[in-house]
C-alpha positions in Angstrom: 63.4 90.0 65.8 64.9 93.3 65.5 67.7 92.4 68.0 68.3 89.4 66.0 68.7 91.0 62.8 70.9 93.9 64.2 73.0 90.9 65.7 73.6 89.3 62.2 74.4 93.2 60.8 76.9 93.3 63.6 78.6 90.0 62.7 78.9 91.3 59.1 80.4 94.5 59.9 82.7 92.4 62.2 83.8 90.1 59.3 84.1 93.1 56.6 86.4 94.9 59.1 88.8 92.0 59.5 91.1 92.0 56.5 92.5 88.7 57.7 89.4 86.8 57.4 88.5 88.4 54.1 91.7 86.9 52.8 91.0 83.5 54.0 87.4 83.7 52.7 88.0 85.0 49.5 92.0 85.3 48.6 92.7 81.5 49.5 89.9 79.9 47.5 90.6 81.9 44.4 94.5 81.2 44.9 93.9 77.4 45.4 91.6 76.9 42.5 94.0 78.5 40.0 96.8 76.6 41.5 95.0 73.3 41.5 93.8 73.9 38.1 96.9 75.0 36.1 99.9 73.5 38.5 98.6 70.0 39.0 97.7 67.8 36.4 98.2 64.0 35.2 98.7 65.1 31.6 101.9 65.5 30.0 103.5 68.1 27.8 106.8 68.7 26.2 108.5 65.9 28.3 112.1 65.6 27.7 113.1 62.2 26.2 116.5 61.0 24.9 117.1 58.7 21.8 119.4 55.7 21.6 119.3 54.7 17.8 121.6 51.7 16.9 120.1 51.5 13.6 119.9 54.9 12.3 118.0 54.2 9.3 115.0 55.8 7.3 112.4 53.9 9.3 113.9 55.0 12.7 114.2 58.5 11.4 110.4 58.5 10.6 109.3 57.2 13.8 111.7 59.7 15.8 110.2 62.6 13.6 106.7 61.6 14.4 107.5 61.6 18.1 109.4 65.1 18.1 106.5 66.5 15.9 103.9 65.4 19.1 103.0 68.1 21.5 103.8 65.4 24.3 107.7 65.0 24.0 110.4 67.0 23.2 113.9 65.2 22.2 116.5 66.6 24.7 119.5 64.6 23.2 120.5 61.8 21.1 123.0 59.3 23.0 125.4 56.7 21.2 125.8 54.0 23.6 123.8 51.9 26.4 126.2 53.1 29.3 125.0 56.6 28.8 121.3 55.7 29.8 122.1 55.6 33.5 123.9 58.9 33.5 121.4 60.6 31.6 118.6 59.5 34.3 120.9 60.3 37.1 121.3 63.9 36.1 117.4 64.0 35.9 117.7 65.7 32.4 115.0 63.3 30.6 112.0 61.2 31.9 112.3 58.5 29.2 114.9 56.9 26.8 113.7 55.1 23.6 116.2 52.4 22.6 115.9 51.1 19.0 117.5 47.7 18.1 120.5 47.6 15.6 119.0 46.9 12.0 115.6 48.2 13.0 114.2 48.9 9.4 115.7 45.5 8.1 114.3 43.4 10.9 110.9 45.1 10.2 110.9 44.1 6.6 112.5 40.8 6.8 110.8 39.3 10.1 107.8 41.7 10.2 108.9 42.4 14.0 111.3 45.2 15.3 111.9 46.2 19.0 111.9 49.7 20.5 112.7 49.5 24.3 111.1 52.2 26.3 112.9 53.1 29.5 111.2 55.7 31.9 112.1 57.2 35.2 109.6 55.4 37.5 110.6 57.5 40.5 107.1 59.1 39.5 105.2 55.8 38.6 102.2 57.7 37.2 104.3 59.9 34.9 106.1 56.7 33.8 103.0 54.9 32.9 101.4 57.8 31.1 104.7 58.4 29.0 104.7 54.7 28.1 101.0 54.7 27.0 101.7 57.8 24.9 104.7 56.3 23.2 102.8 53.4 22.6 99.8 55.2 21.0 102.3 57.1 18.7 103.8 53.9 17.9 100.5 52.0 16.9 99.3 55.2 14.8 102.8 54.8 13.0 102.1 51.0 12.6 98.5 51.6 11.0 99.7 53.7 8.5 102.6 51.3 7.3 100.0 48.5 7.3 96.8 50.5 5.7 97.2 48.3 2.6 97.6 45.0 4.3 94.6 42.9 4.8 94.1 40.6 7.8 91.2 38.0 7.4 90.3 38.0 11.1 90.9 41.3 12.9 89.4 42.5 16.2 89.7 46.5 16.4 88.8 47.9 19.6 87.2 51.3 19.7 87.5 53.2 22.8 85.5 56.5 23.6 85.9 58.4 26.6 82.4 59.4 28.1 82.1 62.8 29.9 85.9 63.5 29.3 86.5 62.8 25.8 90.3 65.0 26.1 91.0 63.4 29.4 91.5 66.7 30.9 92.7 66.7 34.5 91.0 69.9 35.3 87.5 67.8 35.1 88.8 65.9 38.2 90.5 68.8 40.3 88.0 71.4 39.8 85.2 69.4 41.8 87.7 68.2 44.5 89.1 71.6 45.0 85.6 73.2 45.2 84.9 70.6 47.9 87.8 71.5 49.7 87.5 75.0 49.8 84.0 75.1 51.1 84.7 72.3 53.6 87.9 73.9 55.1 86.9 77.8 54.7 83.3 77.1 55.9 84.1 74.7 59.0 87.4 76.7 60.1 86.0 80.2 60.1 83.0 79.3 61.9 84.7 77.3 64.7 87.1 80.1 64.9 84.5 82.8 65.2 82.7 81.2 67.9 85.9 80.1 69.7 87.1 83.8 69.7 83.9 84.9 71.8 84.5 82.0 74.3 88.1 82.7 74.6 87.5 86.4 75.2 84.8 85.5 77.6 82.0 87.2 75.4 79.9 84.2 74.3 78.6 83.9 77.7 77.4 87.6 77.7 75.6 87.1 74.3 73.9 84.0 75.7 72.4 85.8 78.8 71.5 88.6 76.3 67.7 89.0 75.3 68.7 86.5 72.4 68.3 83.2 72.8 71.3 80.7 72.3 70.0 79.3 69.1 69.4 82.9 67.8 72.9 83.4 68.9 74.4 80.4 67.0 72.5 81.2 64.1 73.4 84.8 63.9 77.2 83.6 64.2 76.7 81.2 61.3 74.4 83.2 58.9 77.0 85.5 57.6 79.3 82.9 56.8 76.7 80.7 54.8 76.3 84.0 52.7 80.1 84.5 52.3 80.4 80.6 51.3 77.8 81.0 48.8 79.7 83.7 47.1 82.7 81.7 47.3 81.0 79.0 45.5 79.7 81.0 42.8 83.2 82.6 42.2 84.8 79.0 41.9 82.0 78.1 39.4 82.4 81.1 37.4 86.4 80.4 37.2 86.0 76.9 36.5 83.8 77.8 33.5 85.6 80.8 32.0 89.1 80.0 32.7 89.3 76.1 32.6 86.3 75.5 30.3 84.6 73.4 32.8 81.2 72.1 31.6 78.0 72.3 33.6 75.8 69.7 31.9 73.4 69.9 34.6 70.9 72.0 36.3 72.7 75.1 37.8 69.7 75.6 40.2 70.1 71.9 41.5 74.2 72.7 41.8 73.3 75.7 43.8 71.0 73.7 46.1 73.4 71.1 46.7 76.1 73.3 47.3 74.2 75.2 50.0 73.3 72.1 51.7 77.2 70.9 51.8 78.0 74.6 53.0 75.4 74.2 55.9 76.8 70.8 56.7 80.4 72.1 56.8 79.1 75.1 58.9 77.5 72.5 61.4 80.8 71.0 61.6 82.6 74.0 62.5 80.0 74.6 65.4 80.8 70.9 66.6 84.4 71.8 66.5 84.0 74.9 68.4 82.2 73.3 71.3 85.3 71.0 71.9 87.7 73.7 71.4 88.7 76.2 74.0 91.2 78.4 72.0 91.0 79.7 68.4 94.4 77.8 68.0 93.0 74.3 68.8 89.8 75.1 66.7 92.1 75.9 63.7 94.5 72.8 64.2 91.4 70.5 64.2 89.9 72.3 61.3 93.0 72.0 59.2 94.3 68.6 60.4 91.3 66.8 61.1 89.4 67.8 58.1 92.1 68.4 55.5 93.7 65.1 55.3 90.5 63.0 55.4 88.9 65.3 52.7 92.0 65.0 50.6 92.9 61.3 51.1 89.3 59.6 51.7 86.9 61.5 49.7 87.8 60.1 46.3 89.2 63.6 45.3 92.7 62.4 44.4 92.8 58.4 45.0 89.8 56.2 44.0 88.0 54.6 46.9 87.6 51.3 45.4 91.5 51.0 45.1 91.9 51.5 49.0 91.9 48.7 51.7 88.4 47.7 52.9 88.5 49.3 56.1 89.3 52.7 54.7 86.6 52.3 52.2 84.0 51.9 55.1 85.7 54.9 57.1 85.3 56.9 53.8 81.5 56.7 54.1 81.6 59.3 57.2 83.5 61.9 55.1 80.7 64.5 53.8 83.2 65.3 51.0 83.1 62.0 49.5 79.2 62.5 48.9 79.5 66.0 47.7 82.1 65.2 45.1 80.0 62.3 43.7 76.9 64.8 43.6 79.2 67.9 41.9 80.5 65.3 39.3 77.3 63.9 38.6 75.5 67.5 37.9 78.6 69.1 36.2 80.0 66.3 34.0 77.3 64.1 33.8 74.1 66.1 33.5 72.3 64.0 35.9 69.1 65.3 37.9 68.0 64.6 41.6 66.7 61.2 40.6 70.2 59.9 40.3 71.9 61.5 43.3 68.8 61.3 45.7 70.6 58.8 47.9 73.8 61.0 48.2 71.9 64.0 49.1 69.8 62.4 51.8 73.0 61.1 53.4 74.4 64.8 53.1 71.2 65.9 54.8 71.3 63.1 57.5 74.7 64.3 58.3 73.8 67.8 58.5 71.1 67.3 60.6 73.2 65.0 62.8 75.9 67.7 63.2 73.4 70.4 64.0 71.6 68.4 66.6 74.8 67.4 68.4 76.3 70.9 68.5 73.2 72.3 70.0 73.2 69.7 72.6 76.8 70.4 73.4 76.2 74.0 73.6 73.3 73.7 76.0 75.7 71.5 78.3 79.0 74.0 77.8 77.2 77.5 77.6 73.6 77.5 78.2 
């Protein structure tokens, strides 16, 4: 037992002396969570737009003022003719043009109907759709103000309430996904590189013929990364709470247990990668390319799985990150307990056991 504890201490010292490993373990996660949290967003603020006002009456001025006063839009320029619209878009100066028809105010009074054409730059379809929705929301607000004294005999008034994320903050979506990516990649990559390094240098065989049992050697190599990955998870949660105001509605204890389970799952996957990799470069390529793309594309982090073709929906079920994102969103945003996420937890546990069993079997074949 003393030899085993000494071996673990040696691994800790080895990691702490390696500045590159420390940077990957702690520097990259912090940089990624800050980058994703601040830079990647599906919200719009101060979007530059142009106005083409054929009417120039008090009604259009009031609407333009309301749009300009909102935090979502900034009026970049006023254009005078429709032929300027294409040039404005081609220069990339604005993301949308609002085209008010001629005699807008008179038509609104006389015909109870007037038209505003919303032209958006759809090279980014999601942003274009968001801009259109925001403009429509402002126009509907203005319409309610104008018609507040009008009584309609039959009226259906939909009332929308956003549950769990009333302010529609994109950070609520990205933080759980980024936490999953970081824990998966860092844990799997560092473990696979660490063990492959020993194999590449020829010292793994020396370790396995030492008084330590092969399983003790593997556990000893992995244990420091469990501890360091837990620190990573704590740092990410603290950053999300105190910098991005991410709520944790559920149990912190349950969140910690689920995170540890996912970390062990990722480490077991890293061990499995190391069994099929002869060099550190191969292990890193498999860890980055073989894990990053599936985690980002098939986990539901950015793209909803329900919108994918059926074959990809089936493939997504073997991605551990998919189940962890469901778990972490349930705990942090919905405040659910184990009774609501037991299925996902069992799937993650089953995957972890499978990876560990397969890794141990391959190690016996390759190195024992």
